[in-house]
C-alpha positions, 0 to 999 in steps of 0.5 A: 500500500502506498500512502501519500497524504496525512489523510491516507494515513489517518484512514488506514489508522481508522480502518485498523482501529475499527477492525479491532472494534476499538472506539476512538476513546480506547485508542485515545486512552492507549495513546494518552491523548484526547478523543479529539486528537484521534478524530483529527488524526483520522481526518488527516489534520496536518498539525497532529504530532508525528510522534503520536501518529507513530505511536498510534501505528505501533499500537495498531501493529501497523509497520511503517516501511520507507522505500527509496 
């Protein structure tokens, strides 16, 4: 899968969260953030902190690979 935008990463996270039947609140609790942050991340808001996005990917067992 090729992800090119923050929105595409957010949609991937949302899909994986839903596959696990996790609520936005559950993911927020695991990350130590508010539900609003999860909503904004899933919508692809460009101002969310990258470190928290990477933590979300880890919580959902999503491996990020860079190909050059």
